[in-house]
C-alpha positions as CSV (number, residue, x, y, z in Angstrom):
1,M,-150.4,164.2,242.5
2,E,-150.1,167.0,245.0
3,E,-149.9,164.4,247.8
4,K,-147.0,162.6,246.1
5,K,-145.2,165.9,245.8
6,K,-145.6,166.6,249.5
7,E,-144.4,163.1,250.3
8,E,-141.3,163.7,248.1
9,E,-140.6,167.1,249.9
10,T,-141.0,165.4,253.3
11,N,-138.6,162.7,252.3
12,E,-136.2,165.3,251.0
13,N,-136.4,167.2,254.2
14,K,-135.8,164.1,256.2
15,W,-132.7,163.3,254.1
16,K,-131.4,166.9,254.5
17,K,-132.0,166.7,258.3
18,F,-130.2,163.4,258.5
19,I,-127.2,164.8,256.5
20,K,-127.1,168.0,258.6
21,E,-127.3,166.0,261.8
22,Y,-125.0,163.0,261.1
23,G,-122.8,164.4,258.2
24,P,-120.2,165.9,260.4
25,Y,-119.8,162.6,262.3
26,F,-119.3,160.8,259.0
27,I,-116.7,163.3,257.9
28,L,-114.9,163.1,261.2
29,F,-114.9,159.3,261.0
30,I,-113.4,159.4,257.5
31,L,-110.8,162.0,258.6
32,I,-109.8,159.8,261.6
33,L,-109.4,156.8,259.3
34,I,-107.2,158.8,256.9
35,F,-105.2,160.2,259.8
36,K,-104.7,156.7,261.3
37,K,-103.6,155.2,258.0
38,Y,-101.2,157.9,256.8
39,C,-100.1,160.0,259.8
40,Y,-100.2,158.5,263.3
41,S,-101.5,155.2,264.6
42,P,-101.8,153.5,268.1
43,L,-99.6,150.5,268.5
44,Y,-99.7,147.7,271.1
45,V,-96.4,146.2,272.3
46,H,-96.4,142.4,272.3
47,G,-93.6,140.4,273.8
48,E,-90.4,141.1,275.6
49,S,-87.9,141.6,272.8
50,M,-87.6,145.4,273.5
51,M,-87.3,145.1,277.3
52,N,-86.1,147.2,279.3
53,T,-87.0,150.1,277.0
54,L,-90.5,148.8,276.1
55,H,-92.8,146.5,278.2
56,E,-95.5,144.1,277.2
57,G,-98.8,146.0,277.0
58,D,-97.3,149.4,276.4
59,I,-99.4,151.4,273.9
60,M,-97.4,153.7,271.7
61,I,-97.9,156.1,268.9
62,L,-96.5,155.1,265.5
63,D,-95.3,158.1,263.5
64,I,-95.9,157.2,259.9
65,I,-95.7,160.6,258.2
66,G,-92.6,161.9,260.0
67,Y,-90.7,158.7,259.1
68,K,-91.5,159.2,255.4
69,T,-90.0,162.7,255.5
70,S,-86.8,162.0,257.4
71,D,-84.0,159.5,257.3
72,L,-83.7,156.7,259.8
73,E,-80.9,157.0,262.3
74,R,-79.0,154.5,264.3
75,F,-80.9,153.5,267.5
76,D,-84.3,154.7,266.2
77,I,-87.1,152.4,267.3
78,V,-89.1,151.2,264.3
79,V,-92.1,149.1,263.4
80,I,-91.6,146.6,260.7
81,D,-93.8,144.3,258.6
82,S,-91.8,141.1,258.8
83,G,-94.2,139.3,256.5
84,Q,-95.4,137.2,259.4
85,D,-96.2,139.9,262.0
86,L,-95.5,143.5,262.9
87,I,-92.3,143.7,265.0
88,I,-90.8,146.6,267.0
89,K,-87.0,146.8,266.9
90,R,-84.1,149.2,267.1
91,V,-82.1,150.3,264.1
92,I,-78.5,149.2,264.5
93,G,-77.1,149.1,261.0
94,L,-77.6,151.6,258.2
95,P,-77.4,150.9,254.5
96,G,-73.9,149.9,253.3
97,E,-72.4,149.5,256.8
98,K,-70.5,146.6,258.2
99,I,-72.0,145.7,261.6
100,S,-70.4,143.4,264.1
101,Y,-70.6,142.4,267.7
102,R,-67.4,141.1,269.3
103,D,-67.3,140.4,273.0
104,N,-70.7,142.1,273.5
105,T,-69.4,145.4,271.9
106,L,-70.9,147.0,268.8
107,Y,-68.6,147.9,265.9
108,V,-69.7,149.9,262.9
109,N,-67.3,149.7,260.0
110,D,-64.7,148.3,262.5
111,Q,-65.1,151.4,264.8
112,K,-66.4,150.8,268.3
113,V,-69.8,152.4,269.0
114,E,-71.4,152.7,272.4
115,D,-74.6,150.7,272.5
116,P,-76.5,151.6,275.7
117,Y,-79.7,149.7,274.7
118,G,-78.7,146.0,274.7
119,S,-80.0,144.5,277.9
120,N,-78.5,141.0,277.5
121,P,-75.3,139.7,276.1
122,T,-75.2,139.7,272.3
123,E,-73.6,136.7,270.6
124,D,-70.7,137.6,268.2
125,F,-71.6,138.1,264.6
126,E,-70.7,140.2,261.6
127,V,-72.9,141.3,258.7
128,N,-72.6,143.7,255.7
129,V,-75.9,145.6,255.4
130,P,-76.9,145.9,251.8
131,K,-77.6,149.3,250.3
132,G,-81.2,150.4,250.8
133,Q,-81.6,148.1,253.9
134,Y,-81.5,148.3,257.6
135,F,-80.2,145.9,260.3
136,V,-82.4,145.9,263.4
137,L,-82.1,144.2,266.8
138,G,-84.4,144.0,269.9
139,D,-83.0,145.5,273.1
140,N,-83.5,142.2,274.9
141,R,-80.9,140.5,272.6
142,G,-81.2,137.1,274.2
143,N,-85.0,137.0,273.5
144,S,-85.5,138.8,270.2
145,M,-86.4,137.6,266.7
146,D,-84.7,140.4,264.6
147,S,-82.4,140.8,261.6
148,R,-80.2,138.0,262.9
149,Y,-83.2,135.8,262.1
150,F,-85.1,137.7,259.3
151,G,-82.2,139.4,257.7
152,P,-82.0,143.2,257.0
153,F,-85.2,145.1,256.1
154,S,-85.8,147.5,253.3
155,K,-87.2,151.0,254.0
156,D,-90.5,149.8,252.3
157,E,-90.9,147.1,255.0
158,I,-90.5,149.7,257.8
159,L,-93.9,151.2,258.6
160,G,-92.7,154.1,260.8
161,K,-90.8,155.2,263.9
162,T,-92.0,155.2,267.5
163,K,-90.9,156.4,270.8
164,L,-93.9,157.8,272.6
165,V,-95.6,155.5,275.1
166,I,-99.1,156.8,275.9
167,L,-100.4,154.0,278.1
168,P,-100.2,152.9,280.9
169,F,-99.9,156.4,282.3
170,S,-97.2,155.2,284.7
171,R,-94.9,154.8,281.7
172,F,-96.1,157.8,279.7
173,G,-93.4,159.6,277.8
174,E,-90.7,159.3,275.1
175,K,-88.6,156.2,275.2
176,E,-85.2,156.4,273.6
């Protein structure tokens, strides 16, 4: 009986030692997962649809929490769940606006707006952005699957905003 009690105490001490030794790592791992899911997450850029602003292989930080607490603005770079893939695009049209491109010029509600981001000619089009939705385009307009293809996106489909490239180091910094 006494031998069994000593064995239980030894097992209990081993368990306490294990918790004391590895518990902080487990807690840190859980905190990192929560932080990644709800605050900030790394993001890998695929494709050329955001050239010249973003390049294939750039690694960025996706701001999830800041996006939830602030409104989207025209020309913000956002990450969207398109239903097929995650895509990175630039907000061009806000809810309720009329967006048109004529002769490679952006018009918002028939007022000319300077668009310094489009790197290729943009074909003429006109769209009314429904309330609660956003119209997005890639900067490389000739090579971008965006709202011209998918249609506008609701705020629920937008996962967050991004502008900070962290890798490669030669491209480190905020991209507008």
